[in-house]
C-alpha positions in Angstrom: -43.6 -1.0 -20.3 -39.9 -1.1 -19.4 -39.5 2.6 -20.1 -41.9 3.4 -17.2 -40.4 5.7 -14.6 -39.9 3.7 -11.4 -40.0 5.7 -8.2 -40.4 3.1 -5.5 -40.1 -0.6 -4.5 -43.9 -0.9 -5.0 -43.7 0.3 -8.6 -40.7 -2.0 -9.2 -42.8 -5.0 -8.0 -45.7 -3.9 -10.2 -43.6 -3.6 -13.3 -41.6 -6.8 -12.7 -44.5 -8.9 -11.4 -43.4 -12.2 -13.0 -40.1 -13.9 -13.5 -40.6 -13.7 -17.3 -40.8 -9.9 -17.0 -37.4 -9.8 -15.4 -35.9 -12.2 -18.0 -37.3 -10.1 -20.9 -35.9 -6.9 -19.3 -32.5 -8.4 -18.9 -32.4 -9.7 -22.5 -33.3 -6.2 -23.8 -30.6 -4.5 -21.6 -27.9 -7.1 -22.4 -28.6 -8.0 -26.0 -31.1 -5.5 -27.3 -32.9 -7.9 -29.7 -30.1 -10.2 -30.8 -28.8 -12.8 -28.3 -25.0 -13.1 -28.2 -23.2 -16.2 -27.2 -21.0 -15.7 -24.1 -18.7 -18.5 -25.4 -18.2 -17.2 -29.0 -19.6 -13.8 -29.8 -19.3 -14.4 -33.5 -21.3 -17.6 -33.4 -24.9 -18.0 -34.6 -27.4 -18.5 -31.8 -30.4 -20.8 -31.7 -33.4 -20.1 -29.5 -34.5 -23.1 -27.4 -37.3 -23.6 -24.9 -37.5 -22.2 -21.4 -35.5 -19.0 -22.2 -32.5 -21.1 -23.2 -30.2 -20.5 -26.2 -27.5 -22.7 -27.9 -24.2 -21.5 -29.3 -23.7 -23.1 -32.8 -19.9 -23.0 -32.8 -19.4 -24.5 -29.3 -22.7 -26.4 -28.9 -23.1 -25.0 -25.4 -26.3 -23.8 -23.9 -26.8 -20.5 -22.1 -29.3 -18.0 -21.0 -29.4 -14.3 -20.1 -28.1 -15.0 -16.6 -24.9 -16.9 -17.8 -21.8 -15.1 -16.7 -23.7 -12.6 -14.5 -24.2 -12.2 -10.8 -27.5 -14.1 -11.2 -25.9 -17.3 -12.6 -26.7 -20.6 -10.8 -28.6 -18.7 -8.2 -31.8 -20.4 -6.9 -33.2 -17.0 -5.8 -35.7 -15.6 -8.3 -34.9 -12.6 -10.4 -37.9 -10.8 -8.8 -36.1 -11.0 -5.5 -32.7 -10.1 -7.1 -34.3 -7.0 -8.6 -35.7 -6.0 -5.3 -32.4 -6.6 -3.6 -30.5 -4.4 -6.1 -33.1 -1.6 -5.8 -32.8 -1.7 -2.0 -29.0 -1.8 -1.9 -28.5 0.9 -4.5 -31.2 3.3 -3.2 -30.3 3.2 0.5 -28.0 6.1 1.4 -26.0 4.1 4.0 -26.4 0.6 2.7 -28.5 -2.3 4.2 -27.4 -5.2 6.4 -27.9 -8.8 5.3 -30.2 -9.3 8.2 -32.5 -6.5 7.1 -32.3 -7.5 3.4 -33.2 -11.1 4.2 -36.3 -9.8 6.1 -37.3 -7.4 3.2 -37.1 -10.0 0.4 -37.9 -13.1 2.3 -34.6 -15.1 2.3 -32.3 -16.5 4.9 -29.6 -14.1 6.3 -26.9 -16.3 4.8 -28.5 -16.1 1.4 -28.9 -12.3 1.7 -25.2 -11.9 2.7 -24.2 -13.9 -0.4 -26.5 -11.8 -2.6 -25.0 -8.6 -1.1 -21.5 -9.7 -1.8 -22.3 -10.5 -5.4 -23.9 -7.1 -5.8 -21.0 -5.4 -4.1 -18.6 -7.1 -6.6 -20.3 -5.0 -9.3 -19.9 -1.7 -7.5 -16.3 -1.5 -8.6 -17.5 -0.2 -12.0 -17.5 3.3 -10.4 -14.1 3.0 -8.7 -11.6 3.6 -11.5 -12.3 7.1 -12.8 -9.8 9.4 -14.4 -9.7 12.5 -12.3 -8.7 16.1 -13.2 -9.2 19.7 -12.2 -8.7 20.1 -8.5 -8.2 16.7 -6.8 -8.0 16.2 -3.1 -6.0 13.2 -1.7 -6.2 11.7 1.8 -6.1 8.5 3.7 -8.3 7.2 6.5 -8.3 4.1 8.7 -11.2 1.7 9.2 -11.5 -0.1 12.5 -12.6 0.2 16.1 -11.7 3.0 18.4 -9.8 2.4 21.6 -12.3 4.6 23.6 -15.1 2.2 22.6 -13.2 -1.0 23.6 -13.2 -2.8 26.9 -10.1 -2.1 29.0 -8.7 -5.6 28.4 -9.1 -5.2 24.6 -7.5 -1.8 24.1 -4.6 -1.7 21.6 -1.5 0.3 22.6 0.0 3.0 20.4 -2.8 2.7 17.8 -3.5 6.5 17.4 -2.9 8.6 14.3 -1.4 6.8 11.3 -0.5 3.7 13.4 -2.8 1.0 12.2 -2.0 -2.1 14.2 -5.7 -2.9 14.5 -7.0 -0.9 11.5 -7.0 -1.0 7.8 -5.8 2.0 5.7 -7.9 3.3 2.8 -6.5 5.8 0.3 -8.8 8.2 -1.6 -8.8 10.8 -4.4 -11.7 13.2 -4.9 -12.2 15.5 -7.8 -13.9 18.7 -6.8 -17.6 18.7 -8.0 -16.8 15.3 -9.5 -16.1 11.7 -8.8 -14.1 9.8 -6.2 -11.8 6.7 -6.2 -10.9 4.9 -3.0 -8.8 1.8 -2.4 -7.7 -0.4 0.5 -3.9 -0.2 0.8 -1.4 -2.3 2.8 0.1 0.9 4.3 0.5 4.6 3.7 4.0 4.6 2.4 4.9 6.4 -0.9 5.1 3.0 -2.6 1.5 2.3 -1.8 0.0 5.8 -2.3 1.8 7.3 -5.3 1.2 4.6 -7.9 -2.6 5.0 -7.3 -2.3 8.8 -7.7 -0.3 8.5 -10.9 -2.7 5.9 -12.3 -5.9 7.8 -11.8 -5.1 11.5 -11.6 -4.3 13.3 -14.9 -1.1 15.3 -14.4 -1.7 17.7 -17.3 -4.8 19.4 -15.9 -4.7 18.8 -12.2 -4.0 20.8 -9.1 -3.3 18.1 -6.5 -4.0 18.9 -2.8 -2.9 16.8 0.1 -1.7 17.1 3.7 2.0 17.1 4.7 2.3 13.3 5.0 5.6 11.9 3.7 3.7 9.5 1.4 3.0 12.4 -0.9 6.5 13.8 -1.1 7.8 14.1 -4.6 4.5 14.4 -6.4 5.4 18.0 -7.3 7.5 16.5 -10.1 4.3 15.5 -11.9 1.6 17.7 -10.5 0.8 21.2 -9.3 1.0 19.9 -5.7 -0.4 22.1 -2.9 0.1 21.0 0.7 -2.0 21.7 3.8 0.0 21.3 6.9 -2.3 19.8 9.5 0.6 19.5 12.0 0.5 23.3 12.3 -3.3 23.1 12.6 -3.7 24.5 9.1 -6.9 23.3 7.4 -7.4 26.0 4.8 -4.5 27.8 3.0 -4.0 31.3 4.2 -3.0 32.3 0.7 -5.9 30.6 -1.1 -9.0 29.5 0.6 -9.7 27.0 -2.2 -6.7 25.0 -1.1 -8.0 22.4 1.5 -8.9 18.7 1.8 -12.2 19.3 3.6 -14.3 17.6 0.9 -12.6 14.2 1.0 -12.3 14.4 4.8 -16.0 14.9 4.9 -16.6 11.9 2.7 -14.5 9.7 5.0 -17.0 10.6 7.8 -19.8 9.2 5.7 -17.9 6.0 5.0 -17.1 5.4 8.6 -20.6 6.1 9.8 -21.9 3.7 7.1 -19.6 0.9 8.1 -20.0 1.3 11.9 -23.7 2.1 11.9 -24.9 -0.5 9.4 -22.6 -3.4 9.7 -21.5 -5.2 12.9 -18.2 -6.3 11.5 -16.3 -5.8 8.2 -13.3 -8.0 7.7 -10.2 -6.7 6.0 -10.7 -9.4 3.3 -14.0 -7.9 2.2 -13.4 -4.3 3.0 -12.7 -3.2 -0.6 -16.2 -4.4 -1.6 -17.7 -2.1 1.1 -15.4 0.8 -0.1 -16.6 0.1 -3.6 -20.2 0.3 -2.4 -19.6 3.6 -0.7 -17.8 5.1 -3.8 -20.7 3.9 -6.1 -23.2 5.7 -3.9 -21.0 8.8 -3.6 -20.4 9.1 -7.3 -24.1 8.6 -8.2 -25.4 10.7 -5.3 -27.2 13.1 -7.8 -28.7 10.3 -9.9 -32.2 9.0 -9.4 -32.8 5.6 -7.7 -34.1 4.2 -11.0 -30.9 5.1 -12.8 -28.8 3.6 -10.1 -30.8 0.4 -10.4 -30.5 0.3 -14.2 -26.8 1.2 -14.2 -25.9 -1.7 -12.0 -28.1 -4.1 -14.0 -26.4 -3.1 -17.2 -23.0 -3.8 -15.5 -23.9 -7.1 -13.8 -21.6 -9.3 -15.8 -19.5 -10.1 -12.8 -20.0 -13.5 -11.2 -18.7 -14.2 -7.7 -18.6 -17.8 -6.5 -19.4 -18.7 -2.9 -16.1 -20.6 -2.5 -14.2 -17.3 -3.4 -16.0 -15.5 -0.6 -15.3 -18.1 2.1 -11.6 -18.9 1.4 
């Protein structure tokens, strides 16, 4: 039954029509047919009633939701499954207000569910990149032209980010992307990320003329596009440009401004992770996106952590 091809929310609700269906599916994905104690993986496990298990070595009880984003949630797995499907299948995301209406929970509950789901999106934001890699930064925040006269911020154009948050990204041509919220766009913030995620042995690195990239030619075949001279594609080689990552930033900004009323700096990385997850899995079916997140749902976020 669980190998059935799921193509829509309706089919999802048909296949997972009961809470037990959801529990059985999670147990198969997480443990195959042999339950493993989250407290001691080497321990023998005893099956108890009501889908509970007991770890012999520690004496502690657990179930398939222990240590996952579903732990201690009063929301049914049926609603969790539907929420994950909706979040992962929507191209630009979904607001907590809309999610709450779709699955029948309060907006505050939907927001907490979304934050727990977003905490799992980071699984796609740490890829090793190679080949041709484009690097660039963008700034998330309001535009002065859209602000009331009394709320305009002086000298906030370009790379000045008094009222904005910088995000640094790396995109492999025809491949995956990584993107991270950074404190600023100095060399000390940009270059450690490049060196961590971009393979220097097989990479042509392309960036603009920003000083934050100065010195990377020591480690990479570093090509520069000088935007200050209105150069957007190299005259010597039309494959040298940063158009792909700049285009991806447009998608991120439209997603943030069009879907969410406000994104705080504190939670921005989760929204960036969500964008990267969608971008990297853009050619994958909705069913595979859903299963991929479920299989990597062992990240529990507590409400207290979100509200501090």
